[in-house]
N, C-alpha and C positions, 0 to 999 in steps of 0.2 A: 258720802257722795261729795260734799264740799272739799274734803281733804284730797280726794282723787283729782278734782277739777284744779285745785291749786298746785299739786304735783304735775299734771300735765302742762299746765301754763308755765311753770318754772323750767321744765324740760324744754319746751319750745322757745322759751326765751334764752336759754343757754345756747341752743342751736343757732338761733338767730344772730347772736352776738359773738359766735366763735370766731369770726374773722372781722377785721376792719380793712377796707380797701382804699388805697390812695394811689392813684395813677395804676402802675403795675406792681406796686409793693404791697403785700399782704401780711399782717403780723397776727399769729395766733394770740388769743386773749385769755385762754385758760391757763391755770396756774402750771400745768405741765409744760407749756410752751413759751412761757415768759421769757423775753430776751434779758440777758443780763446788761448791766451798766456799760461793760467794755464793748459789746456789740453797738449799743445806742451812741457811745462815744465815737465810735469809727463812723457812723452815720453823720455826726455832726462835724467831724474833721475831714470827711470826704475820703477816707480810706476804705478798701474793700472790706465788707463784713466777713466774719468767720462764720455766720450762719444766719440764714434768712429764709423767708418764704415767698415764692413767686407763684403767679397764676399763668398757666399755659392752656390756651384754648385748644378744644378738639379740632382736628385729631392730633394725638401726641406721639405720631410716628417720629422717629429719630431725625429724618431729613426735614420734618416740618419744624421741629424745634430748633434746629440749627438756623441761625439768621434772625431769631426772636429777639426783641430788645427788652430789657429789664430795667428797673430803677431801684435805688435805694439811697435815701438821703440826698446828698449832694453828687450822686455818681450816677451815671448811666452805663449800662452794660450790654454787650452784643454776645449772644450765644454762639460761638464759633466752632463748637464740636461737642459730640455725645459719644462716649465710649461705652458700648454695651459690655457688661461684664460676665454675661452668662456663657456657658460652653456653646459653641457654634451651633450644634444641633438643636439647642434649646432657644436660640435667639428668635425673637420675634420682630426685631427692628422697631420696637416701640419703647418709649422711656419708661423705666421700670424702677423698682426697688433695687438700690445697690449700684445702678449705673452711675458713671461720672459725666458732669457737665462741665465744659470748659468755657469760661466767660471772660471776655476782654472788657475791662473797665476803663471808663474815662472819666475824669473830674470835670465838673462844670467850670467853664471859664469864668473869671480869669486865673484859676488856681493852676499850679504847674502840674505837667503831666506825670502820671505814674511811672516810676522806674521799672515796675514789673507788672503790667497790667493784666497778663493772662493769669487767671486764678482757677484751680481745678476743684469743684465740689462734688460731694458724694450725696446721691439721692438717699436721704434718711427716712422720709415718710411721703406718702401720697394719699391725698383725700379727694374723692370725686365731688365736683361742684355741680351737681345736677347732670343735665345733658350738655352743659356749656364748655367744660374742661375739668382742670384738675389743679388743687392747691398741692405745691411740691415743696417740701422742706430741703434745702440744700445746706450741707455742712462742709466746711473747708476741708479739703483732702491733702494734708500737708506731707504726709510720709512719702509718697512715691515709691513704695516699696518694689523691690524686684519680684517679679512673679517666680516662685519656686517651681522646678520641674519635678516630676515623680521619679524617685530613683528606680533602678532595674529590678529590685526585688519586690516591687509593689505588688500586693496580692490581687489587685483588680483584675479579674479574669476577662472582663468585657473589653478592656483596652488591650490592643495588640501592640507589641514592641518589636523593633527591628534591630539587629546586632551586626556590627562591622567589625571585622579584624583583617588586616592587610597581610597577616602571616598565613591566612587560609588560601594558599595560592593554587592549590590543586582541587578544591572543591570537595563535595558538592556545596552549593551556596543556596540556602533558602532563607536567610536572615534569622535563623533560630540561633540561641547560644551555642548550640552543638555544630551548627553548620553556618556560620556568619558569612555575610557578603564579603568580598575582598575589598570592594571600593564604596566609599561613603555615597556617591551619586546613586548607586543601586539601591541603597537603603532608603535615600530620599524618594527616589521613584516608586518605591513600594508602599510608601505611606498613604494613609487616608487622613482626613481630619481628626485632630484629637491624639495623634499617635506620636510616638518617640523613637529617634534613632540614636542607639547607644554605640559609640565608637570606641575601640580599644586602643591602647597606645601603640604609636608607630609613627611612620612619615608617609603621607598620602599625597602623592604628586597628581593633583587634580585640580580642575576648575569647576566649582560647585554651582549649579542653579537650583534654587529653592523656589519652586513654582507652585507648591501645594500649601493652602492656608491652614492655620491651627496646627502646626507641628513644632516639635523641638528637636534640635540637633545638639547633643551633649556627650561629654566622655562616659565611658562605662564605669570607671573605677577611680575617679578624681584625679587621675593623671592628665596630662594635656597633650593630647595627639596634635602632630604637626600637619597643617595642609600647606603644601608648598606649591606656588604658581609657576615655578620655574622661570621667572623672568618674562612672562607673557600675559596680557589680559588681566581682568579681575580675578582674583582667587575665588571669592564667594559672591554670587549675585543673588539678591533677594528680590523677587517679583510679586510675591504673594503676601497677604496680610496675616497678622497674628503669629508671627514666627519667633521662636526663641533660639538664639544661637549662643552657647555658653561654654567656655573651658577650653578653647583652643589656642594654638600658636598658629598665627596666620602670617606667612611670609612670602616675599619675592613676587610681587605683582609685576605687570609691564611697566614701561615708562612713558606710555602716552598720557596725555593730559587727564582723561577720565578713568584710566586704570586704577584700581583700588584693591586694597586688601579685603573690604567688604563694600559692596556696591549695592545700595539700598533704593529700591524703586517701588516701595510699598508703604503701607500705614501700619501703625500698632505693632512693629517689631521691638523685640527686647534683645539688646546685645550686651552681654555682661560676662566679666571674668575672662575675657581673651586677652591674648598678647600678640599685637599687630606691629610687624617690624618689616622694613625693607621694602616699602610699597611707595608708588607714587602719591597715593592719598591712603591713610589709614582706614577711614571710612568716608565714602562719598555719598551725599545725598541728592539724587536727581531731581528734576522738577516734579513738584506735587508729591513728594514723599513726606507725610505728615504724622505728628503724634506718636513718634518713636521714642525709645528709651535707650540710653547708653550708659552703663554703670560699671565702674570698677574694672576698667580695661586698662592695660598698659599699652599706650600708643608711642612707639619710640622708633626713632632713626628712619623715619619716612620723610618724603619731601614736604607733604603737607600732612598734619595730623588729622583733623576732620574738616572736610570741604562741603559746605552746604550751599547749593545752587539755588536760583529764584524759585519762589513759590513752594518752598518746603518749610513749613512753619510747625510751631508747637512740638519740636523735639525737647525732650528733657535729658541734659547731658551733665552728669555729675559725678564726683568721686572718682574720676579717671586721672591717670597720670600721663602728662604730655611731656616727653623727655626727648631732647637732641633731634627733633625733626627739623631739617635743614632749611625749609621755606618758612611757613608759618605753622605754629601748633595748631592754629585753627583759623578758617576763614567763613564768615557767615554773612549772606546777603539777605537774610530773612529775619523773622521774628521767632526767636528760640530761647529757651530757659537753660542757661549755663551753671545753674546751682539749684539746690533744693533746701529749704529750711530744715528738712529732716536729715539729709546725709551731709550737707555742706556742699562746696563747690567742687573744683578740680585742682590738681597740683600742677603749676606751669613752671618749667624750669627757667624761664625768662622773666619771672614776676620780680619786680624790684622793691616791692613794699615792704613795710615792716609789721611786726606783730607786737605792739606795745604792751598789751595785756597778757601776752603769753597763752592765749586760748587756741592756738594753732590755726586761726583764721586771720588773714591779711587785713590790715586796717583800710586799705583802699582797694577799690575795684580793680579787676583786670579786664581791659578793654579788648573786645574780640574784633580783629580786622575785618572790614567789608561792610560794616553798618554800625549801628548804635548799640549793640548788644554788649553787655558786660557780665563778668562773672563777679558777683558782689560778696561772694563768701570764698575767696581763693584759699586754697590750703597752703600752709608753710611748708609742710613736709609731705613726701609721697604717701598715698594711701597704701596701707598694708592690712591684709585680713587678720583678725584677731579670733582666737578660739572661744567658743562659747564656755559657759560654766554652768554646772548644776547648782542652783541656788536652794532648792528645796526637795527633800524626799519627806513626805508627810504621811503618817499612818501609825497603826498601833505597833508596839514593840513586844507584844505578847499575844498568844492565841491558843487554839487547840487543834489537834489533828482533824483534818477534813472540814475544817471551819474556813469559809471564804472571807478573806480580808481584803480592804480596799486601800490603795495607796495613791497619792498624788505626786507627781513629778514636775518640776518647773525648772526651765533653763533661762538664763540671761546672756546677753551678747551685746558687745559694745558697738558693733556695727548693725545692730538690730537685725540680724540674719535668722531666718527661721531654722530650727533644728529638728533633726530625727534623734530617737532615743534608743538606746541599747540597755536593756535591763538583765541583770544576773540575779536570779532569785534565791541563790545559795543552795538550791537542792539539786543542781544538775540541769535545771530548766532554765533556758535563756530565751527571751523575746525581744524583738526589734520592732519598733513602731515606725514604720517607713514613711508616714505621712508626715509633712513639715508642720511644725508647731510654732506659733508666734512666740517671741520672748515674752515671759511672764504668763503665758497661757498654760493652764493645767492639763496634764496627761493624767487620765484617771484609769487604772488598771485594777483588777481583782486577781488574787492568787491563793491557792490552797495548798498547804503543806500537808502530806500523808502521814508523816511520822513525827514523833517528838524529837527535840534537839534544839540546838542553838544554830541559827542561820544569820548570814550577813548578806543583805540586800545591797547590790551595787547597782548604780546607774551612771551612764555618760551620755553626752549629747554631742552631735556632730553636725556642722553646718554643710551648706552645698558646695563648699571648696574641699571638704574632707577634713577641716580643722576640727580636733577632738578636745573635749574637756578632760579633766582629771576625773577618776571615779569618785563618786560620792557614795557613802555608806550609811546603812541603818541596820542595827542588830536587832534580831527578832528571837525570842524564846518561845518554844512551843512545847509545853510541859506534857508529861504522859498522862492520859486519862485515868483516873483513880478507878480501880477495880471494885465492884460492889460484892462482897462476899459473906458479910455477917448478916444474921436475920434482920437486925435494927436497920442496917442500910438498905436491905431488900424491901423492907417495909416503906422507907422513903422513896424508893424507886417506884413502888406500886401505887404510892400516893403523892404524886409530883407537886401537888399544890399546898401540902401541909408543910409547917416549920420552915418558912422560906429563909429565915436568917440562918438556921442550922444548915440548911442545904448549901447557903452560900459559903459558910465557913469549910464545909467539907468538899467544896469545889464541884459540887453536883449541878450547878447552874451558872 
């Protein structure tokens, strides 16, 4: 009884001392959550922490979290945005595991202000604090990776996709691969949240309006369809949230002040892998267009490259090429991020800085006209996509007929692009894993060979630009099962647990 009482007391003591609270800053005290020295050093030097724990009072609805103030060491922070990472139909608008929290930090006076006060954190853990609120562990989200789309051969039958092919001029038109729509706008108008429009190569003289949230508009086969505005208005206008636009050549907007290749009037859009040319503005962000991402676009020969008007904050614009735009490559009157620690900054053809250490990043920032924003990691050379590589095929190199074997496939990518895999098992059976896998993430597959022989397993990876790796190979031998004909061997067959060493030498186990 005494031991039980001692155990209960120890458990209660651990629960009572799990957290220490100082203002709004809470630090887990268990060994699992002990912060390392570098985090505490940041607290002492007044730099934003990589990871910390904060208390949010109930209710923790996204709109209630936004506007909260937090503190860490010599910093105060203001929660200026929450990004819900779940699929739209499953969103509950409450802070949850894996959501992103955007905090604008400020050093205590008289310290100098931070050059990049906006920091995006990932919700790593949440623990209820009775009925009062939640302890939330936030971890720095440095990668800012482009959200991949699902390719057209995705086997998910619950998601409906729509196809567009301008060559189908006579119909019928129902958006299927057999009867695709003739116009991209018809495909967009047919979508519901969570669906994708796939566009076959060709030139589409259209002015697109994307007003449905949670959709993607992408090429059908890694080519770049052309959307031509014919010299009037904006070529593509996005008015709904959570839109992905990828892989198009967008040309010839009108010449009025607000005409653009892509006119963004919404939040949380992702624009990547496009070529935008011959427009008044390559991309124009209207008032209150927030938290959008612009990656790996060629923005070339426009009047303005990117133009961001008032009250449009928290865009992340990096790894783009700004070339021969006749006005300014960019104009930004708001607070936006023009680089990413993970991807780097942008290529500016009018950058005059040097690269003394040869790391491909300019030694001095590139200043963005219109305000105080800077690209602190400007690229010395234009960004170009690189093909992934298969770094690992791991698994047995011998087996038996009808024996299921397990193999692991891993790809790497200098641009950190996710990859899909194509596998050739060497027996006439091929399989393609159409879901995207992070670089370094294992793809685990099982396969069975029905006949004896020597087989060569081949694998390659492809990124969402269509760039492919070389084939990687692994040789496998499947020997013929030994027949049991003699009385002695039949005796071993009938008594499977006897003479294990002999059975192993004979290849019977």
